C-alpha positions as CSV (number, residue, x, y, z in Angstrom):
1,X,-8.4,-23.9,14.0
2,X,-11.0,-22.0,16.4
3,X,-8.4,-18.9,14.9
4,X,-8.9,-19.6,11.5
5,X,-12.3,-19.6,11.5
6,X,-12.2,-16.5,13.3
7,X,-10.3,-14.5,10.9
8,X,-12.7,-16.0,8.4
9,X,-15.8,-14.4,10.3
10,X,-13.9,-11.2,10.1
11,X,-12.4,-11.1,7.0
12,X,-16.1,-12.1,5.5
13,X,-17.3,-8.9,8.0
14,X,-15.6,-6.5,6.8
15,X,-16.2,-7.5,2.9
16,X,-19.7,-7.7,3.8
17,X,-19.4,-4.0,4.9
18,X,-17.3,-2.8,2.0
19,X,-20.3,-4.6,-0.4
20,X,-22.6,-2.1,1.4
21,X,-20.8,0.4,1.1
22,X,-20.7,0.3,-2.6
23,X,-23.9,-0.8,-3.0
24,X,-26.6,-0.1,-0.6
25,X,-25.2,3.7,-0.1
26,X,-23.8,4.5,-3.5
27,X,-25.1,7.8,-4.8
28,X,-26.1,8.0,-8.1
29,X,-23.5,8.0,-10.1
30,X,-22.2,8.8,-13.9
31,X,-22.7,6.5,-17.0
32,X,-20.5,5.2,-19.9
33,X,-21.9,5.4,-23.4
34,X,-21.3,1.9,-25.0
35,X,-21.4,2.3,-28.5
36,X,-22.4,-0.4,-31.2
37,X,-20.3,-2.5,-32.9
38,X,-20.0,-2.3,-36.8
39,X,-22.6,-3.7,-37.8
40,X,-25.2,-2.6,-36.1
41,X,-24.2,1.6,-36.6
42,X,-26.5,1.8,-39.6
43,X,-29.7,0.7,-36.9
44,X,-31.8,3.6,-35.6
45,X,-30.4,2.0,-32.0
46,X,-29.1,5.0,-29.7
47,X,-25.9,4.2,-28.0
48,X,-26.1,1.8,-24.9
49,X,-25.5,3.6,-21.3
50,X,-23.8,1.6,-18.6
51,X,-23.4,2.5,-15.3
52,X,-19.7,2.6,-14.1
53,X,-19.0,0.3,-11.1
54,X,-16.5,1.3,-7.7
55,X,-13.7,-1.7,-8.1
56,X,-9.9,-1.9,-6.6
57,X,-7.9,-0.6,-9.8
58,X,-5.2,-3.2,-11.1
59,X,-4.0,-0.9,-13.5
60,X,-3.1,2.8,-14.6
61,X,-6.2,3.0,-16.8
62,X,-8.2,1.6,-14.4
63,X,-6.7,3.7,-11.6
64,X,-7.9,6.3,-13.7
65,X,-11.1,5.8,-14.4
66,X,-11.9,5.3,-10.7
67,X,-9.8,8.5,-9.7
68,X,-12.5,10.2,-12.3
69,X,-15.5,8.2,-11.0
70,X,-14.6,9.3,-7.5
71,X,-14.0,13.2,-8.7
72,X,-17.5,13.3,-9.6
73,X,-18.8,11.8,-6.8
74,X,-16.1,13.7,-4.6
75,X,-18.4,16.9,-5.5
76,X,-21.5,16.6,-3.6
77,X,-20.6,13.6,-1.2
78,X,-17.2,14.4,0.0
79,X,-17.5,12.8,3.1
80,X,-19.1,9.4,1.8
81,X,-15.6,9.7,-0.9
82,X,-13.1,10.1,2.5
83,X,-15.0,7.0,4.3
84,X,-14.9,4.7,1.4
85,X,-11.3,5.4,0.4
86,X,-10.2,5.5,4.3
87,X,-12.5,2.4,4.5
88,X,-11.0,0.4,1.5
89,X,-6.8,1.3,2.8
90,X,-7.8,-0.4,5.6
91,X,-9.3,-3.3,4.1
92,X,-6.4,-3.8,2.1
93,X,-3.9,-2.9,4.6
94,X,-5.1,-5.0,7.5
95,X,-5.2,-8.2,5.2
96,X,-2.2,-7.8,3.8
97,X,-3.4,-7.6,0.2
98,X,-1.1,-6.4,-2.6
99,X,-2.1,-3.2,-4.2
100,X,-1.1,-0.1,-1.9
101,X,0.4,1.7,-4.2
102,X,-2.4,2.0,-6.4
103,X,-4.4,3.5,-3.3
104,X,-1.7,5.8,-3.0
105,X,-1.9,7.3,-6.1
106,X,-5.3,7.9,-6.1
107,X,-5.1,9.6,-2.7
108,X,-3.0,11.7,-4.6
109,X,-5.4,12.3,-7.3
110,X,-8.5,12.7,-4.9
111,X,-6.8,14.9,-2.2
112,X,-3.7,16.2,-3.9
113,X,-0.3,15.8,-2.8
114,X,0.5,16.8,0.5
115,X,-3.4,15.5,1.9
116,X,-3.0,12.7,0.3
117,X,0.1,12.3,1.5
118,X,-0.9,12.9,5.1
119,X,-4.1,10.6,4.0
120,X,-1.9,8.0,3.1
121,X,1.0,7.8,6.0
122,X,-2.1,8.0,8.2
123,X,-3.8,4.6,7.0
124,X,-0.6,2.7,6.5
125,X,-0.1,3.2,10.1
126,X,-3.2,1.8,11.3
127,X,-3.5,-0.8,8.0
128,X,-0.4,-2.4,9.5
129,X,-1.4,-1.8,13.2
130,X,-4.5,-3.6,12.2
131,X,-2.5,-6.6,10.7
132,X,0.0,-6.9,13.2
133,X,-2.8,-7.1,15.9
134,X,-4.5,-9.8,13.8
135,X,-1.4,-11.8,13.3
136,X,-0.6,-11.7,17.1
137,X,-4.3,-12.8,17.7
138,X,-5.0,-15.5,14.9
139,X,-1.8,-16.0,12.8
140,X,1.1,-16.4,15.1
141,X,1.2,-20.6,15.2
142,X,0.6,-20.7,11.3
143,X,2.6,-18.4,10.0
144,X,5.6,-19.8,11.4
145,X,4.4,-23.2,10.2
146,X,4.5,-21.6,7.1
147,X,7.5,-19.7,6.5
148,X,9.9,-21.5,9.3
149,X,13.4,-20.1,7.5
150,X,12.1,-16.8,7.0
151,X,10.6,-16.5,10.6
152,X,13.9,-17.8,12.2
153,X,16.1,-15.2,9.5
154,X,14.6,-12.6,10.7
155,X,14.2,-13.4,14.6
156,X,18.1,-13.6,14.1
157,X,18.7,-10.9,13.1
158,X,16.1,-8.5,15.4
159,X,17.6,-10.2,18.1
160,X,21.7,-9.3,16.7
161,X,20.1,-5.5,16.7
162,X,18.1,-5.1,19.7
163,X,19.8,-2.6,20.8
164,X,18.9,-0.1,17.2
165,X,15.9,-1.8,16.8
166,X,13.8,1.5,15.2
167,X,16.8,2.0,13.3
168,X,16.9,-1.3,12.1
169,X,13.2,-1.6,11.5
170,X,13.6,1.7,9.7
171,X,16.4,0.4,7.4
172,X,13.7,-3.0,6.3
173,X,10.9,-0.4,5.3
174,X,13.6,2.5,3.3
175,X,15.4,-0.9,1.7
176,X,12.5,-4.0,1.1
177,X,15.0,-6.9,2.1
178,X,11.5,-8.5,2.7
179,X,8.4,-7.8,2.0
180,X,6.2,-5.2,4.2
181,X,3.2,-7.5,4.4
182,X,5.4,-10.1,5.6
183,X,7.4,-8.2,8.7
184,X,3.5,-6.8,9.5
185,X,2.7,-10.5,10.1
186,X,6.2,-11.5,12.0
187,X,6.3,-8.4,13.9
188,X,4.5,-10.0,16.8
189,X,6.7,-13.2,16.6
190,X,9.4,-11.1,16.3
191,X,8.4,-9.2,19.8
192,X,8.8,-6.1,18.6
193,X,6.6,-4.1,20.9
194,X,4.1,-2.0,19.1
195,X,4.5,1.5,19.9
196,X,8.4,1.1,18.0
197,X,6.2,-0.9,15.2
198,X,4.0,2.2,14.9
199,X,6.4,4.8,14.6
200,X,8.8,2.8,12.4
201,X,5.9,2.4,10.0
202,X,4.6,6.2,10.1
203,X,8.5,7.4,9.3
204,X,9.9,4.4,7.5
205,X,7.2,4.4,4.7
206,X,6.8,8.7,4.3
207,X,9.2,8.8,0.7
208,X,6.9,5.7,-0.5
209,X,4.1,7.0,0.2
210,X,5.2,10.8,-1.0
211,X,6.3,8.9,-4.6
212,X,3.3,7.1,-5.1
213,X,0.9,10.1,-3.6
214,X,2.8,12.7,-5.4
215,X,2.8,10.4,-8.4
216,X,-1.1,10.1,-8.5
217,X,-1.5,14.1,-7.9
218,X,0.9,14.6,-11.1
219,X,-0.9,11.5,-13.5
220,X,-4.5,13.6,-12.8
221,X,-3.1,17.4,-13.8
222,X,-1.3,16.1,-17.2
223,X,-3.6,16.8,-20.0
224,X,-1.2,16.9,-22.5
225,X,2.5,16.2,-23.5
226,X,3.6,19.9,-22.9
227,X,2.4,19.3,-19.5
228,X,5.0,16.9,-19.0
229,X,8.1,19.2,-19.8
230,X,6.9,22.2,-17.7
231,X,9.5,23.4,-15.4
232,X,6.8,23.0,-12.5
233,X,6.8,19.3,-13.8
234,X,10.5,19.2,-13.6
235,X,10.6,20.7,-10.6
236,X,8.1,18.2,-9.2
237,X,10.1,15.2,-10.4
238,X,13.4,16.3,-9.1
239,X,11.8,16.8,-5.1
240,X,10.2,13.0,-5.4
241,X,13.7,11.9,-6.2
242,X,15.3,13.7,-3.3
243,X,12.7,12.5,-1.0
244,X,13.4,8.9,-2.3
245,X,16.9,8.9,-2.4
246,X,18.1,11.2,0.8
247,X,16.3,9.5,3.5
248,X,17.8,5.5,2.4
249,X,21.5,7.2,1.6
250,X,21.2,7.9,5.5
251,X,19.6,5.1,7.0
252,X,22.1,2.9,4.7
253,X,25.2,5.2,6.2
254,X,23.7,4.6,9.2
255,X,23.1,1.2,9.3
256,X,27.4,0.3,7.6
257,X,28.1,1.8,11.1
258,X,25.4,0.5,14.0
259,X,23.4,-3.0,12.2
260,X,24.2,-6.2,11.3
261,X,22.8,-7.2,8.3
262,X,24.7,-10.4,7.5
263,X,22.3,-12.8,6.0
264,X,19.9,-10.7,3.8
265,X,20.0,-9.8,0.5
266,X,17.3,-7.8,-1.3
267,X,14.4,-9.8,-1.9
268,X,14.4,-10.9,1.6
269,X,15.9,-14.3,1.1
270,X,19.1,-15.9,3.2
271,X,22.1,-15.5,1.5
272,X,24.0,-18.6,0.3
273,X,27.0,-19.1,2.6
274,X,30.1,-20.5,0.6
275,X,31.2,-23.2,3.1
276,X,28.1,-25.0,1.8
277,X,29.9,-26.2,-1.3
278,X,33.0,-26.8,0.9
279,X,31.1,-29.5,2.5
């Protein structure tokens, strides 16, 4: 019980830090004009203005709005935007909160494709390592109690591939047979050394991060339909496709010859054995 309260206190402290960062230290920002409805259009009142607020994006429209707002801040407060982005990314990654794809796209829109990729890969690796440490300190017993069958399955497969553990972890990162957040929180239980865990994330998630970051930079550059069908855009899309497919094909070829993957299917569940029907 002490571990639960410790984790709650840590989440509360991190949340309070983010709240202070976006409230007490937020520079003055732009205002969005809110036009009156049709019934009030004939009045002499001027349109009201409301200040735009920072929040985690949940769809592409909110992502575009957030990117434009942070670009406004970035013109004069680059350091603040960088600290805010890193803090928000590490918050979501450390506590296994979904939504990293939107933040990766935001990195591409704010910092460009290559700087954004470097930032996203670094934050993904550091945040996942934080999640590993939090799980080892606070959550091992609770994870085993909540997911006994999935933990047992991963434990068996890790032991079968212990001699090629790094490539086995790369395979799991390239092909999401188990969610990344679940692999992060169960790695301490599976006795995966931190150096192997660290570098498997740093390398294994490069294609995913590249696709998201490049997509964010791509969307921020498009101003009209003509931009979509330009030669530059087509070459960028081909590059994204190659980066996405080539590493996965190499790892799959290696896994077929060296890894034991019986019992896994794409959604991370155990396969149903045929002999169960014959009992």
